[in-house]
TORRO-307532 format. One record per residue (C-alpha): chain; residue number from 1; residue in three letters; x, y, z. Coordinates in nm, 4 decimals, always signed. Layout:
// residues N
site cadena: A	num: NUM	residuo: ALA	c1: X	c2: Y	c3: Z .
...
// end
This chain:
// residues 122
site cadena: A	num: 1	residuo: MET	c1: -2.3710	c2: +14.4395	c3: +10.1016 .
site cadena: A	num: 2	residuo: ASN	c1: -2.3670	c2: +14.5289	c3: +9.7296 .
site cadena: A	num: 3	residuo: GLN	c1: -2.1835	c2: +14.1698	c3: +9.7016 .
site cadena: A	num: 4	residuo: ARG	c1: -2.4652	c2: +13.9640	c3: +9.8378 .
site cadena: A	num: 5	residuo: ILE	c1: -2.7424	c2: +14.1315	c3: +9.6008 .
site cadena: A	num: 6	residuo: ILE	c1: -2.4857	c2: +14.0755	c3: +9.2982 .
site cadena: A	num: 7	residuo: HIS	c1: -2.4454	c2: +13.7114	c3: +9.4242 .
site cadena: A	num: 8	residuo: ALA	c1: -2.8057	c2: +13.6656	c3: +9.4947 .
site cadena: A	num: 9	residuo: ALA	c1: -2.9065	c2: +13.8103	c3: +9.1466 .
site cadena: A	num: 10	residuo: ALA	c1: -2.6392	c2: +13.5843	c3: +8.9599 .
site cadena: A	num: 11	residuo: LEU	c1: -2.7688	c2: +13.2658	c3: +9.1556 .
site cadena: A	num: 12	residuo: ALA	c1: -3.1171	c2: +13.3601	c3: +9.0386 .
site cadena: A	num: 13	residuo: CYS	c1: -3.0300	c2: +13.4314	c3: +8.6662 .
site cadena: A	num: 14	residuo: ALA	c1: -2.8227	c2: +13.0875	c3: +8.6601 .
site cadena: A	num: 15	residuo: ALA	c1: -3.0969	c2: +12.8966	c3: +8.7806 .
site cadena: A	num: 16	residuo: LEU	c1: -3.3606	c2: +13.0991	c3: +8.5360 .
site cadena: A	num: 17	residuo: LEU	c1: -3.0953	c2: +12.9880	c3: +8.2630 .
site cadena: A	num: 18	residuo: LEU	c1: -3.0754	c2: +12.6346	c3: +8.3731 .
site cadena: A	num: 19	residuo: SER	c1: -3.4225	c2: +12.5669	c3: +8.4221 .
site cadena: A	num: 20	residuo: ALA	c1: -3.4816	c2: +12.6646	c3: +8.0440 .
site cadena: A	num: 21	residuo: CYS	c1: -3.2389	c2: +12.3904	c3: +7.9210 .
site cadena: A	num: 22	residuo: GLY	c1: -3.4455	c2: +12.1246	c3: +8.0878 .
site cadena: A	num: 23	residuo: GLY	c1: -3.6944	c2: +12.1587	c3: +7.8110 .
site cadena: A	num: 24	residuo: MET	c1: -3.4419	c2: +12.1756	c3: +7.5355 .
site cadena: A	num: 25	residuo: SER	c1: -3.4804	c2: +11.8842	c3: +7.2594 .
site cadena: A	num: 26	residuo: VAL	c1: -3.1662	c2: +11.8053	c3: +7.0369 .
site cadena: A	num: 27	residuo: ASN	c1: -3.2773	c2: +11.6002	c3: +6.7032 .
site cadena: A	num: 28	residuo: LEU	c1: -2.9745	c2: +11.3874	c3: +6.5819 .
site cadena: A	num: 29	residuo: TRP	c1: -3.2047	c2: +11.2026	c3: +6.3507 .
site cadena: A	num: 30	residuo: PRO	c1: -3.0047	c2: +11.2934	c3: +6.0393 .
site cadena: A	num: 31	residuo: PHE	c1: -3.3011	c2: +11.2475	c3: +5.7758 .
site cadena: A	num: 32	residuo: GLY	c1: -3.5179	c2: +11.5316	c3: +5.9442 .
site cadena: A	num: 33	residuo: GLY	c1: -3.8296	c2: +11.5055	c3: +6.1526 .
site cadena: A	num: 34	residuo: THR	c1: -3.8462	c2: +11.4664	c3: +6.5368 .
site cadena: A	num: 35	residuo: SER	c1: -3.6604	c2: +11.2280	c3: +6.7458 .
site cadena: A	num: 36	residuo: GLU	c1: -3.8711	c2: +10.9502	c3: +6.6078 .
site cadena: A	num: 37	residuo: TYR	c1: -3.8409	c2: +10.9744	c3: +6.2576 .
site cadena: A	num: 38	residuo: ASP	c1: -4.1281	c2: +11.0310	c3: +5.9967 .
site cadena: A	num: 39	residuo: LYS	c1: -4.1750	c2: +10.6931	c3: +5.8696 .
site cadena: A	num: 40	residuo: SER	c1: -4.3450	c2: +10.8531	c3: +5.5533 .
site cadena: A	num: 41	residuo: ARG	c1: -4.0711	c2: +10.9874	c3: +5.4587 .
site cadena: A	num: 42	residuo: VAL	c1: -3.8076	c2: +10.8624	c3: +5.2225 .
site cadena: A	num: 43	residuo: PRO	c1: -3.4321	c2: +10.9743	c3: +5.2568 .
site cadena: A	num: 44	residuo: ALA	c1: -3.2611	c2: +11.1247	c3: +4.9349 .
site cadena: A	num: 45	residuo: GLY	c1: -3.1289	c2: +10.8873	c3: +4.7389 .
site cadena: A	num: 46	residuo: ALA	c1: -3.3348	c2: +10.5785	c3: +4.8998 .
site cadena: A	num: 47	residuo: THR	c1: -3.6030	c2: +10.3472	c3: +4.7485 .
site cadena: A	num: 48	residuo: ALA	c1: -3.8883	c2: +10.2679	c3: +4.9487 .
site cadena: A	num: 49	residuo: TYR	c1: -4.0840	c2: +9.9595	c3: +4.9116 .
site cadena: A	num: 50	residuo: GLN	c1: -4.3904	c2: +9.8294	c3: +5.0382 .
site cadena: A	num: 51	residuo: CYS	c1: -4.3925	c2: +9.5002	c3: +5.1555 .
site cadena: A	num: 52	residuo: ASP	c1: -4.6758	c2: +9.2456	c3: +5.2849 .
site cadena: A	num: 53	residuo: GLY	c1: -4.8044	c2: +9.3086	c3: +5.6196 .
site cadena: A	num: 54	residuo: GLY	c1: -4.7845	c2: +9.6568	c3: +5.5675 .
site cadena: A	num: 55	residuo: LYS	c1: -4.3982	c2: +9.6421	c3: +5.6238 .
site cadena: A	num: 56	residuo: ARG	c1: -4.1826	c2: +9.9241	c3: +5.4872 .
site cadena: A	num: 57	residuo: LEU	c1: -3.8465	c2: +9.8683	c3: +5.3474 .
site cadena: A	num: 58	residuo: LEU	c1: -3.6121	c2: +10.1732	c3: +5.2686 .
site cadena: A	num: 59	residuo: VAL	c1: -3.2884	c2: +10.0704	c3: +5.0503 .
site cadena: A	num: 60	residuo: ARG	c1: -3.0389	c2: +10.2909	c3: +4.9492 .
site cadena: A	num: 61	residuo: TYR	c1: -2.8070	c2: +10.1662	c3: +4.6653 .
site cadena: A	num: 62	residuo: LEU	c1: -2.4395	c2: +10.2352	c3: +4.7068 .
site cadena: A	num: 63	residuo: ASP	c1: -2.1192	c2: +10.2605	c3: +4.4735 .
site cadena: A	num: 64	residuo: ASN	c1: -2.3275	c2: +10.2261	c3: +4.1649 .
site cadena: A	num: 65	residuo: GLY	c1: -2.5142	c2: +9.9171	c3: +4.3089 .
site cadena: A	num: 66	residuo: ALA	c1: -2.2005	c2: +9.7362	c3: +4.4656 .
site cadena: A	num: 67	residuo: ALA	c1: -2.3992	c2: +9.7462	c3: +4.7829 .
site cadena: A	num: 68	residuo: ALA	c1: -2.7039	c2: +9.8479	c3: +4.9564 .
site cadena: A	num: 69	residuo: TRP	c1: -2.7636	c2: +10.0238	c3: +5.2907 .
site cadena: A	num: 70	residuo: VAL	c1: -3.0772	c2: +9.8827	c3: +5.4350 .
site cadena: A	num: 71	residuo: ILE	c1: -3.2915	c2: +10.1035	c3: +5.6463 .
site cadena: A	num: 72	residuo: LEU	c1: -3.5536	c2: +9.9439	c3: +5.8966 .
site cadena: A	num: 73	residuo: PRO	c1: -3.7493	c2: +10.1167	c3: +6.1584 .
site cadena: A	num: 74	residuo: GLU	c1: -3.5478	c2: +9.9539	c3: +6.4433 .
site cadena: A	num: 75	residuo: ARG	c1: -3.2063	c2: +9.9206	c3: +6.2691 .
site cadena: A	num: 76	residuo: GLU	c1: -2.9628	c2: +10.0238	c3: +5.9639 .
site cadena: A	num: 77	residuo: PHE	c1: -2.7227	c2: +9.8178	c3: +5.8122 .
site cadena: A	num: 78	residuo: ARG	c1: -2.5067	c2: +9.7436	c3: +5.4667 .
site cadena: A	num: 79	residuo: LEU	c1: -2.5017	c2: +9.4468	c3: +5.2325 .
site cadena: A	num: 80	residuo: ASP	c1: -2.2557	c2: +9.3728	c3: +4.9840 .
site cadena: A	num: 81	residuo: LYS	c1: -2.3401	c2: +9.2984	c3: +4.5775 .
site cadena: A	num: 82	residuo: ALA	c1: -2.3395	c2: +8.8787	c3: +4.5618 .
site cadena: A	num: 83	residuo: ALA	c1: -2.3561	c2: +8.6625	c3: +4.2542 .
site cadena: A	num: 84	residuo: SER	c1: -2.7032	c2: +8.5749	c3: +4.1462 .
site cadena: A	num: 85	residuo: ALA	c1: -2.8575	c2: +8.3851	c3: +3.8938 .
site cadena: A	num: 86	residuo: SER	c1: -3.1582	c2: +8.6444	c3: +3.8428 .
site cadena: A	num: 87	residuo: GLY	c1: -3.2172	c2: +8.9892	c3: +3.9710 .
site cadena: A	num: 88	residuo: LYS	c1: -2.9756	c2: +9.1433	c3: +4.2404 .
site cadena: A	num: 89	residuo: ARG	c1: -2.8318	c2: +8.9836	c3: +4.5550 .
site cadena: A	num: 90	residuo: TYR	c1: -2.6827	c2: +9.1360	c3: +4.8565 .
site cadena: A	num: 91	residuo: ILE	c1: -2.5563	c2: +8.9727	c3: +5.1331 .
site cadena: A	num: 92	residuo: ASN	c1: -2.3772	c2: +9.0664	c3: +5.4688 .
site cadena: A	num: 93	residuo: GLY	c1: -2.3163	c2: +8.6570	c3: +5.6234 .
site cadena: A	num: 94	residuo: SER	c1: -2.6643	c2: +8.6773	c3: +5.7964 .
site cadena: A	num: 95	residuo: THR	c1: -2.9056	c2: +8.8934	c3: +5.6179 .
site cadena: A	num: 96	residuo: THR	c1: -2.9981	c2: +8.8591	c3: +5.2116 .
site cadena: A	num: 97	residuo: LEU	c1: -3.1865	c2: +9.1228	c3: +5.0069 .
site cadena: A	num: 98	residuo: ASP	c1: -3.3098	c2: +8.9724	c3: +4.6750 .
site cadena: A	num: 99	residuo: THR	c1: -3.4219	c2: +9.2604	c3: +4.4360 .
site cadena: A	num: 100	residuo: ASP	c1: -3.5608	c2: +9.2247	c3: +4.0673 .
site cadena: A	num: 101	residuo: ALA	c1: -3.7526	c2: +9.4037	c3: +3.8584 .
site cadena: A	num: 102	residuo: GLY	c1: -3.9120	c2: +9.6936	c3: +4.0887 .
site cadena: A	num: 103	residuo: GLY	c1: -3.9415	c2: +9.3878	c3: +4.4175 .
site cadena: A	num: 104	residuo: ALA	c1: -3.7528	c2: +9.3233	c3: +4.7031 .
site cadena: A	num: 105	residuo: THR	c1: -3.7196	c2: +9.0160	c3: +4.9411 .
site cadena: A	num: 106	residuo: LEU	c1: -3.5190	c2: +9.0647	c3: +5.3025 .
site cadena: A	num: 107	residuo: ARG	c1: -3.4041	c2: +8.7512	c3: +5.4856 .
site cadena: A	num: 108	residuo: ASP	c1: -3.2822	c2: +8.7856	c3: +5.8325 .
site cadena: A	num: 109	residuo: GLY	c1: -3.1004	c2: +8.4448	c3: +5.8943 .
site cadena: A	num: 110	residuo: ASP	c1: -3.3626	c2: +8.1960	c3: +5.7944 .
site cadena: A	num: 111	residuo: ALA	c1: -3.6795	c2: +8.4097	c3: +5.8658 .
site cadena: A	num: 112	residuo: LEU	c1: -3.8005	c2: +8.5770	c3: +5.5787 .
site cadena: A	num: 113	residuo: ALA	c1: -3.8590	c2: +8.9258	c3: +5.7323 .
site cadena: A	num: 114	residuo: TYR	c1: -3.9795	c2: +9.1437	c3: +5.4312 .
site cadena: A	num: 115	residuo: ASP	c1: -4.1884	c2: +8.9630	c3: +5.1844 .
site cadena: A	num: 116	residuo: ASN	c1: -4.3297	c2: +9.0350	c3: +4.8505 .
site cadena: A	num: 117	residuo: CYS	c1: -4.1909	c2: +9.4292	c3: +4.8523 .
site cadena: A	num: 118	residuo: LYS	c1: -4.3255	c2: +9.6486	c3: +4.5494 .
site cadena: A	num: 119	residuo: THR	c1: -4.1537	c2: +9.9985	c3: +4.4712 .
site cadena: A	num: 120	residuo: ALA	c1: -4.3342	c2: +10.2273	c3: +4.6303 .
site cadena: A	num: 121	residuo: ALA	c1: -4.3860	c2: +10.6271	c3: +4.5838 .
site cadena: A	num: 122	residuo: GLY	c1: -4.1858	c2: +10.8520	c3: +4.8132 .
// end
């Protein structure tokens, strides 16, 4: 009879512990905030650009400017520096980022995705 009580108590404790796990959330976003990242924050080392249409572009320059890591709300990707007549150009085959004197333009294929971007504060 004592073993039945012990088994019942163990089952009750296990059920209680498992029910507590259901409300647990894990934040895997590397820049802090909630699971949907805080769009007002700029990751360490990144430059924020405010663009036409209320769009925001974040760029982290890598390897002393040899590459750029572009951070958009829906995706992130790397672009490598390419030769450019004026300013700096970064490409990956389908996407091009042109920067000059505090401004930037991002083309995704033939589409102008982010235009008239100006450096923004944090």
